[in-house]
MARLO-247430 format. One record per atom (N, C-alpha, C): x, y, z. Coordinates in steps of 0.05 Angstrom, whole numbers, plus 5000, padded with zeros to 4 digits. Each point is the difference from the previous one (the first is absolute). Last residue first. Example, Ala and Ser with C-alpha at 12.3 -4.5 7.8 and 13.67 -1.06 7.14 Angstrom:
REM MARLO-247430
525749555142;501650245001;498550225014;500648854999;498250245000;501850245000;
REM end
This chain:
REM MARLO-247430
427955965136;497650155009;500050045030;508749904936;498549845018;497650175010;506950354943;498049854985;498349835018;507550525032;497850184991;497849854985;508349595028;498050025021;497550174992;505649474924;500650215019;497750015021;500249374926;502850085000;500750225020;492449134994;500450284994;503050065002;496949145018;498150064979;500050304993;507849255041;498450245004;498150044977;507049325008;497249915004;498250255004;509850014992;498450054976;497249885001;506449875070;499650294997;498250064977;502949125012;497950075019;499350294998;507149704948;497549894989;497650055019;508950235027;498950194980;497449904989;504849445058;498750225015;498850204980;504949294964;497649905013;498550225014;508450194963;498049984979;497449895011;507650065058;498850264994;497849984979;505949285031;497250015009;498750264994;509449794985;498349914979;497050025007;506950185064;499750224981;498149924977;503549515082;497250024992;499450234982;508649795040;499149744990;497250014989;504250735046;500749994971;499149734988;499450235095;497750054983;500649994971;504149535091;500950144976;497750044981;499749515085;499650295003;500950164975;499849025013;501850115019;499950305003;493649074966;500750284996;501750115023;496049094971;502750045012;500850294998;491449704968;500549815022;502650065015;497750484921;498350085022;500549835025;504349784919;501150255010;498450095025;497049234953;502649955013;501150265013;491950074949;499649845024;502649965015;496850534918;502150085018;499949845026;493749904927;502550044986;502350065018;491049845035;500849784984;502850044988;495950695051;500549775018;501149764984;497250764951;502450065015;500849765018;491849954954;502249994981;502750045014;492150125050;500449724994;502349964981;497350875020;501449885023;500449714996;495350464932;502850085001;501449895025;490749844988;501549884978;502950065003;494150415061;500249715005;501749874978;497950914990;501849965022;500549705005;493450234937;502750064990;502149965021;491149905024;500749784983;502950044989;496050705049;500849785018;500949764984;496750724951;502550075013;501049775018;491649944957;502249954982;502750075013;491550205041;501049725005;502449934982;498851045022;498249794990;501249725007;501350995055;501049824980;498049794992;499051045036;499249735007;500949804979;505350955024;497549914989;499449715008;509750224998;498250225004;497449934986;508749355042;498150094980;498550265008;508749245017;498950245012;498350144978;503548925016;499550224982;498750235015;506549075021;498250205010;499650214978;503848915021;500050234982;497850195009;506749175048;497350104993;500350254983;506049025031;499850294998;497150084994;502849085010;502450135011;499750315001;492849424969;501349835020;502250155014;492750624959;501049754991;501349855022;492150854991;502349875013;500749734987;494751034984;500049724993;502649885010;493650975012;502249845008;499649714990;496751124989;499349734994;502549825005;496051055028;502349824998;498949724995;496651124989;499549735008;502649834995;495451115007;502249814994;499349725010;494550785015;499949924971;502249814992;499050005100;498450194984;499749914972;505149375041;500750265012;498650224984;500048825014;499050244987;500850255017;502448864978;500150235019;499150254985;499048834988;500350274990;500250205023;502148844987;498450235008;500650264985;503549064989;500050045029;498750265008;501349244915;498650255007;499950025030;507149334975;498250114981;498850265009;503049355075;501250014974;498050114980;502149975117;498350004977;501650014974;503650075090;499149724995;498349984975;503350845034;502149844986;499149714995;495950875040;498649824981;501949804986;502350735061;497849875014;498649794983;506950534964;501249855022;497949855016;497550604931;500849744990;501249835022;497550885022;497749854992;500749714991;506950635018;498749915025;497649824994;504350394927;501849805013;498749895025;495650704956;499749754986;501749785013;500950885032;497449895008;499549734987;507550474974;500449915027;497449875010;499750424917;501549764998;500549885028;495850844994;498349794990;501449734999;504950765023;498249925022;498149784991;505750364935;501549855020;498349915023;496250564936;500449744989;501649825019;498750905023;497549865002;500349714989;507350584993;499649935027;497449845004;502050364914;501849785007;499649905029;492050464942;502450085015;501649765009;493649994913;499949955028;502650085013;497550004904;500050255015;500049975030;502049504896;499849955029;500350265015;500249774902;498150205012;499849975030;505249394947;501150274994;498350225013;500749045048;498950114975;501150284996;505549235053;498150215003;498950084973;505449095053;499750184977;497850205007;507249205053;497650174998;500050164974;505149125067;499950174977;497450175000;503249455075;501449874978;500150184975;499050165113;499150074974;501749874978;497449665104;502150124984;499050044971;495149545072;499650294997;502150144984;498749035017;500850135025;499950304999;497749434925;498249935022;500850155026;502550484908;500649745011;498349965025;497250644916;501149995027;500449725009;497650734913;500549715005;501649985026;493150814954;502349915016;500149695000;495450914943;500049725004;502549925015;493450954974;502549875008;499649705005;493250584964;502150205003;502749885007;490049774950;502149865015;502450185002;489350254983;502850044991;501849855019;488849994964;502050005022;502850024987;488749894977;502250174995;501950005024;491349414950;501750045023;502450164993;493449694936;499550275012;501750055025;501449384908;499949995029;499650285011;501449774907;497949825008;499550005030;506850524958;497550084986;497749835009;508849825031;498950235013;497450094987;505249304963;498549915023;498750245014;505550164926;497749854991;498349925024;508250435016;498150194988;497549864992;507149485033;498750165021;497950194989;505249504939;498249835014;498550155022;506850454953;497749944982;497949845014;508050155045;498450254999;497649964982;506249315006;498550025025;498250254999;506049874929;497949804999;498250025025;507650544998;498150094980;497649814998;507249765055;498550225012;497950104981;506149354970;498149885019;498250225012;507050284943;498049844985;497949895018;507450435039;498250194987;497849864984;506649475039;498250115020;498150204988;506649634944;498149795008;498050115021;507250554972;498149964978;497849805008;507150135060;498350244999;497949974978;506549325008;498149995022;498150245000;507049984937;498049794995;497949995021;507250595013;498450084977;497849804994;506549835067;498050195008;498250084977;507149265022;498250044977;497850195007;506849715063;501550034976;498350074975;496549855092;502350185002;501350064974;492549425006;499250255012;502350205001;501749124970;498450154981;499150275011;504649405057;501750124980;498550164979;495149535064;501450225013;501950134980;495549244971;498250235002;501350245014;505149194994;499450114973;498250255002;505149365064;499450285005;499250144974;501849094996;498750025026;499250285006;504949584923;497550164998;498650055026;508049454982;500650264988;497650184999;498949175037;502350105014;500950274988;492949464963;499450195021;502450135012;499049274935;500650264989;499850225021;497449095016;502750095007;500950254986;490049705032;501649984976;502750115006;493450005067;499849744989;501949964976;497750745072;502649904992;500049724989;493250665041;500049715003;502649874992;498850964994;499449915027;500149705004;501750424913;501850125020;499549885028;494549764927;502749904995;501850095022;491550355000;499949725009;502849884996;498750874969;500050005029;500149715011;498950104908;502750085008;500350015030;491549844966;501749774995;502950065007;493850705004;499549815022;501749754997;500250644931;501450105024;499649815023;495449794921;502949974996;501550105024;490850135001;500649715003;503049964996;496850854983;499949955029;500749715006;499050264910;502550105012;500249955030;492049784955;502149824992;502750095011;492550545017;499749755014;502349814993;499550824955;500750045028;499949745015;497050004911;502950035002;500950035028;490949994984;501149744996;503050005001;495450825004;499749855025;501149724998;499850534923;502050115019;499849845026;493749794935;502749914992;502150105019;491250315012;500149715006;502849894994;498150904978;500349975028;500249705008;503450224903;497650055015;500549975029;507750314930;498749775013;497550085014;504150514911;500249995029;498549765011;504850054903;497450025012;500249995030;507450364927;499449775017;497450055014;501850454903;500850035028;499149765017;502549944894;497750045018;500950025029;506550304917;499049765013;497750075019;505750614948;497449924988;498849765013;508550345028;498150235002;497249924990;508949505012;497449915009;497950225002;509450134974;498949784983;497249935007;505650635049;498450114978;498849784982;505949825074;497350065009;498250114977;508449315003;499350254988;497150075006;507649345052;497450034988;499650284989;508849375014;499050255010;497450064986;506149075017;498050144985;499150255015;509249384994;498350125019;498050174985;508549244977;497450134994;498550095024;510849954989;497949835009;497350134996;509450304980;497650024983;497849815007;508050495065;499849824977;497350044986;502950475082;502250034981;500049794977;493550055074;500150274989;502250034979;496449235058;500150004971;500350274988;499349845096;501749774990;500550024970;494050615041;502750065008;501949794989;490849874987;501050224984;502950075006;495849345054;500249914972;501150224982;498050195090;502449854997;500549904972;491950435015;502150195005;502749874998;491949504995;500950114975;502250215003;499249335082;498150104980;501250114975;503449565086;500850274993;498350124978;500048985002;500950155023;501050284992;492849314953;502450164994;500750175024;494849025004;499650284995;502650144997;494648934995;502350185007;499250294996;494848965022;500350234982;502450175010;492949065017;502750105002;500550224980;490649665047;501350054974;502850125005;492849805068;501149764988;501350034973;496350665064;497849874986;501049754985;506050585046;498249895021;497649864988;506050454942;501249765010;498349875023;497350844966;499749804980;501149735009;501450755056;497249915000;499549784979;508550405003;499549855025;497249895001;502450584928;501349744998;499449825024;497150905001;498349844982;501249724998;505050635047;497649945015;498249824983;507750314959;500749815021;497549925016;499150684935;500449744987;500749785021;499350915028;497449884994;500249724987;508150445019;498549975025;497349874994;507050294936;500149735008;498449945025;500850844946;502349955017;500349725010;493350244933;501850234998;502649945016;495349144967;498650255005;502150224999;498348854972;501650245005;498350245005;500748804992;498550245005;501950245002;500848994950;501350205016;498250255002;500148854971;498650265000;501550195019;499848974976;501950174986;498750284996;495349255041;502250105017;501950194987;491349534973;502449864993;502550105015;490250284999;501049845022;502749854994;494750984966;500849734993;501249865024;492450775004;502949975004;500849724994;490950335002;501350064975;503049975002;493849915075;499749784981;501450044974;499650685069;501849785007;499949784979;495450905009;501249904976;501949765005;495350525069;498049904982;501149864976;505750425063;498749775013;497949884981;504550814974;501749764999;498649755011;497750984986;498349784989;501549735001;504050825031;497350035010;498049794989;509450064974;499749905026;497150015010;502249914894;500450195021;499449895028;502949554906;498049945021;500650205023;503449744893;499650235018;497749935020;508049424937;497250055006;499850245018;507849584923;499250085027;496950025001;509849834939;497449885003;499050055028;506550744972;500249714999;497249895001;505050965021;499049894975;500649714998;498250695085;502049834989;498849864975;496951005033;499749725006;502249844988;495751105020;502249824993;499349725009;493550734998;502550155000;502349824990;491149675014;500150174977;502650154997;498149475077;500649834977;500250174974;497250425079;502849935002;500949844976;490950215006;501650254995;503049945002;493649305020;500150074972;501750244994;502549445089;497650124989;500350074971;505749175041;499650295004;497450094989;504349114997;497950045020;499550295006;504049294918;500350275011;497750055019;505249094960;497450115008;500550275014;505549254928;500050225019;497150085006;505049044967;497950184995;500150225021;509049454969;497650005017;497950194990;507449444938;499750255015;497449995017;506649314949;497449975014;499550255017;507949914949;498249864982;497249975012;506150855031;500449714998;497949884981;500850935030;501649944977;500449704995;495350355075;498550094977;501549944974;504149825084;497849824995;498550074975;507050575030;501149744991;497749814993;497650815039;501050054973;501149744988;497349985090;497750014982;500950054971;506650025068;498949734996;497750004980;503550835025;501949864984;499149714994;494950535059;499750104973;502049854981;497049475087;501350254994;499550084971;493649375065;501850004977;501250284996;494849315076;500750284996;502250024978;496549155018;497750175009;500550294994;504949294937;500150085028;497550175007;500549224922;500050285005;500250065030;504349134949;497650095013;500250305006;507249474964;498250104980;497450115012;507449565048;500350294996;498150114980;500949055019;498450155020;500150304995;505349414947;497249994992;498350175020;509249875019;499650184978;497150014992;504549445070;498550255008;499350174976;505249174997;497349945007;498350255006;509650024981;498349984977;497149965007;507150535062;499149724996;498050004977;508750635034;497250024991;499249724991;507750335076;499449874974;497050044994;508250145077;498350184986;499449894972;502849495098;500750064972;497950194988;503049935105;497749944982;500850074972;506049715093;499550194979;497649904983;501049765106;501149924975;499250214979;500849855117;499050144977;501449904975;497449605104;502150024979;498850134975;498349825115;498950104975;502250044980;497849395099;501650174983;498550084975;498249365079;499250275004;501650204983;500148995008;502350175008;499150295006;493449374972;501649855020;502250185011;494450304928;498549995025;501549865022;502950564910;500549745012;498750005028;498950594902;499850005029;500349725010;502550634907;499449735010;500150025031;498350794918;501249905025;499149725006;500750874919;498949745007;501549885024;497851004937;501749845018;498649745007;499850994932;498949745007;502149855018;499951085001;500549794981;498949735011;499150855047;500650104973;500549784979;495150295103;501149774985;500350094971;495950565065;502649945011;501449774986;490850474995;502050054979;502949965011;491249845045;501550245007;502350064981;494749224989;498150225000;501350275007;505249215005;499350064972;498150244998;502149665085;502350144989;499550084971;493549485042;500050265011;502350174989;499649104974;497750154989;500050285011;506349385034;500750084974;497850184987;498149615083;502150215003;500950104973;493949285002;498750255008;502050235003;503349124983;498550114976;498850275007;504049545071;502050104981;498850124975;494449575062;500950255011;502150134982;497249134980;497950194994;500750285009;505849295023;500150054971;497950214992;500049715090;502550154994;500250074970;492849465031;499750285008;502450164994;500449084985;498250124981;499650305006;504949495061;501650054976;498250134979;496049725080;501650245004;501750074976;494749205000;498450244998;501650255004;503549094955;499950115027;498650274999;498949094934;501050275002;499750095029;498949094922;499850115027;501250285000;498649354924;502750045012;499950105029;491949844951;501649764996;502750025013;493750725001;498449785010;501649734998;503250854966;500549965029;498449775011;502649924897;499150235016;500349935030;504549694896;499149935027;499150255015;503049604894;498950215016;499049895027;503649504923;502050095019;499050215019;494849604927;500649805020;502150085021;497550584925;497849975020;500749805021;507950544953;498249784992;497949965022;504250984992;500949735006;497949794991;501150964949;498849895024;501149725005;506050734948;497949804995;498949905027;506750704999;498650034974;497749814995;505050455084;499049734996;498450014974;504550795023;501449815018;499349714995;495650674951;502850024992;501749825018;490850125018;500449804979;502950024990;497150635065;500249735011;500649804978;503450984979;497549895011;500449715008;505951004970;499849725005;497449925013;502150924975;502449905015;499649705008;493450604953;502650064988;502449885014;491350135058;500150024971;502750064989;499649495093;499250264990;500150004970;499449285089;500650024972;498950264989;502749415095;498750244991;500950054972;499549085071;501250174979;498350244994;502249065069;498550254997;501450164978;499648925047;501250204983;498150234997;502549045067;498250214990;501550184980;500349005063;501250164979;498050204989;498749275065;501550215012;501450184980;491749494966;501249915025;501550235014;497250364917;499949715001;501649905024;495750994950;500949845023;499949714994;499551124955;499549714998;501349855023;497451064949;500749855024;499349704996;501151074945;499549715001;500849885027;497350994947;501449895023;499149715003;500050814917;499049755011;501749925024;497450914927;501849875019;498649755013;497750364900;499150025027;502049875019;499150114896;501850165017;498950055028;496349454926;498950265004;501650175019;502749104975;498950104976;498950295002;503549505075;502150084982;498850134975;494049655063;501450235011;502250104981;495449214977;498250234998;501550255010;504549175009;499750084972;498350254996;501149625087;502550094990;499850114972;492449605039;500650265012;502750114989;497649134975;498150194988;500650285010;504849295038;501050074973;498150204986;497549685086;502650125002;501050104973;492149485007;499650275008;502650165001;500649074983;498750144978;499650295006;503649405067;501950094980;498650164978;496849965105;499949844976;501650124978;497750365089;501549755005;499849824975;499651155023;498749764992;501749755007;500951015008;500049835024;498649734995;504050964949;499349724995;500349845025;498251084975;501549825018;498949724996;500351014941;498749755007;501849845019;498151134968;501649764997;498649765013;495450824981;502850104997;502049774997;489849864966;501450055025;502850104994;493449704934;498750215015;501350065027;502549304935;500450264988;498950235017;498949055023;502850095003;500250304992;491749534987;500650055028;502750125004;497249774911;498150205012;500850075029;504849314955;500750274989;498250215013;498449075021;502450115011;500650294991;492749354975;499450235018;502550145010;500149234938;497850164991;499650265017;506549295020;500850164976;497950194991;499749745103;500449844976;500750194977;497749925117;501450144978;500349814976;491949935072;502649904994;501350154977;492450395073;500549874974;502849894999;494450645063;500049715005;500249844974;502551015040;499449874974;500249705004;499451035058;500249715001;499249884973;504150985042;498349884980;500449705001;501750935064;500849724996;497949874982;504051015039;497949884982;501049724993;502350665090;500949854976;497649894985;499450455085;500250194978;500849864974;499449565087;497350064989;500150184975;506949305048;500250274989;497450074985;500449235055;502850095004;500450284990;491849524987;500250105028;502950115005;498149584917;498550255002;500250135028;503749134982;501750224990;498650275002;495249205023;502250055019;501650254991;493249704942;498750075026;502250085020;502649654916;499150284999;498950105026;502249084991;502450175002;499250305000;493349354986;500949995028;502450195004;496749904912;498050135017;501050015029;505249554936;500250294996;498050155017;500149045002;502450125012;500050304997;490949425005;502050094980;502350145014;494749295059;499650274989;502150064978;499949195054;497850004981;499450264988;504850055091;500149754984;497549994982;502250685069;500050064972;500049764982;500549995097;497450104993;499850064970;508249745041;498249774996;497250094992;507550694974;499549855024;498149774994;507450744943;497649845003;499949865027;507350544965;497750174997;497449865006;509249604998;499150125025;497650194998;504849134955;498550214987;498650165022;504949185017;501950174986;498750244985;495249335054;502650005013;502050204987;490949804967;500150175023;502750035012;496549444923;501250264994;500850155026;495349144997;502949974996;501450274993;490449935010;501449975026;503049994996;494750544926;499949735010;501549985026;495150794928;501749945023;499649715008;498450294897;498850055026;501949905022;502150374892;499749795020;498550095025;503150504917;497449884998;499349815023;506250954988;500249725006;497349874999;505351045003;498849824981;500549715007;500051135033;500849735008;498549804983;503051115000;498249804989;501149735007;501351085036;500949735000;497849824988;503451095025;498349844983;501149724997;504450655057;497350104999;498049834985;509249845065;499249984972;497050064997;505449985084;498750234989;499449994971;503849355067;502050194992;498850254987;494849245028;501150135024;502250204994;496349494929;497950175011;501050155025;505949384960;499450224981;497950195012;502249215047;502150215003;499650234980;493849264998;500150115027;502050235002;499649484921;497750195002;500050145027;506649334988;500450224981;497850215003;499449195049;501850195012;500650244981;494049354965;499050105025;502050205013;502149514918;498250234997;499150125026;505349194998;501550254993;498250244999;496149155019;502150055019;501750254995;491350034946;500749785017;502250085020;494850444922;499750085028;500449765019;501550394890;500449785019;499950095029;502350714932;498849764989;500749775018;499451135005;501249765013;498549764989;501551094969;498549754997;501549785012;499951145015;501549754997;498049774997;501351175000;498249774997;501449754993;502151045050;500949774985;497849784999;500250875049;499050024972;500749764983;502850105092;497150035001;498950004972;509350015011;499049745008;496950004999;504350814986;500449834977;499049725006;499950625070;497950064980;500349834975;506749945064;497649875010;497650064982;508350424980;500149714995;497549865010;500850915019;499749964972;500049714992;501750265090;497250024993;499549964970;508649515039;498950265003;497050014993;508249334980;497150004997;499050295002;509249785012;499349874974;497050014995;503750305083;500550194979;499449894972;494949725093;502349914983;500450204978;492550095059;502550105012;502549924983;491249684979;500450274991;502650125011;497049155030;501149994973;500750284990;496049945084;502749885001;501249974973;491150345010;502050195009;502849885000;490549714972;502449934986;502450185009;491350105041;500349714996;502749934988;497750925009;500549875026;500549704997;497550504924;502750095009;500749875027;491349874967;502049844985;502950075008;492950505037;500049735010;502049834986;498750894970;501449995026;500149725011;499350064895;498650135021;501549975026;503950024896;499649855024;498450165020;499950044890;500850155024;499449845025;
REM end
């Protein structure tokens, strides 16, 4: 959904009937991989970001040189010696702060191409070497990814858009040229304005492709001397070189694809990430393992590294989350898109094996032993690390899988309410056990009635209340206003900036770099409460640094912080005011 600022920035595009708000939202949701950040990559990235493309990965291992500056406008003399992707990201981020830009300082090769290409909607080839050009063509053809090509020699340029099923670059040029015939701009020379023209043409095709305005492959020759463009037909041919590549497992596998794989000579290992009760109802009958999500992080070592592995769950949401985290740990893996629901629908009219568990069979089996408190806590720690790793993937954007996962946690909150609810209930139960144990050892009795997360300028980011909260709303509002005034006088401080007391009520305040956390309490709080506040404000500052730095007032960006506030709420040593002496 476009915010008001985005509507204003892209108002001229939105006015076009071919775009409109719907089209602009499609641009915002599009993920593009740009390979090469030289003369073509710079104008391509510039126009993609300024057009509103929401997710962009830029890939190039080179550093900025003086000879680059005349035709690569994203760089200045101050950038010489800096990685191109780093310098480019700095400029592009200022053009559209809402865009997610991932920098990959690597050279594209046969080993990493599939990973990077598969995680984006399409690819733009801005390279200046033949090997990369053919690798991209073959990979994109093998996994049905659109490809936009660009090339230059002196005053001659070519640009192509290749769509699945309608011809690819290798169909035009089946064999790479002889090495001795290859020339680049360092030997033939090139006019900087001509480079910009070709790159701009690539970017235009990319925007049109994102808006679904291009229906078939096309190839163009650009004449820099005459300023003309000539279109040629692209042959529709399947190239033999791509067949081996198609054997690799896709990140997201359909039920039909999985069925075909299971019937092949090399079937994948299935891993069921659902809970025991779900698995008892129905499962896919094949060589498989059972690793529920609540112990997934602890069982990473048991997952084979050969890559022929497919995760599955009920709808594909949990398995996709687990797949993303596993790949962030360096293990390539796939998952069943749509989960076992799609699998059952796909196979409802044939005899594909689906095991329906007979609950009566296990009547004599030994009941599952409940986990000890220590084991439960270990699980919580492991799962918290997995969540932190997912957040790191999202914020740092180091792995190109991100383009499809940038909003993973947001999607989980919206699309997997059942899973999130179960996880929160589990965490709350563990916290309740811990609080009960601590309360027996601690004579201090206090109730945390409300927790607020407040931006430095006094705007409210989020809040939670205890179920037994009895404080009048007007009193709480007055307290919060008093806190704002108090913090305003202490903005130079970081960490513990003080306490406020109102009779039996007290306020504890902990401040971070961009925001502060306030707990409204009844009774005298213990040191553990302040420690809890400090821990949670540090976690929020760490995990949401970029959002806090550029916050535009949209509180939905901090919905995930509710769990941090709840953990402070659970620092209470009693459950009601009546228990406070």
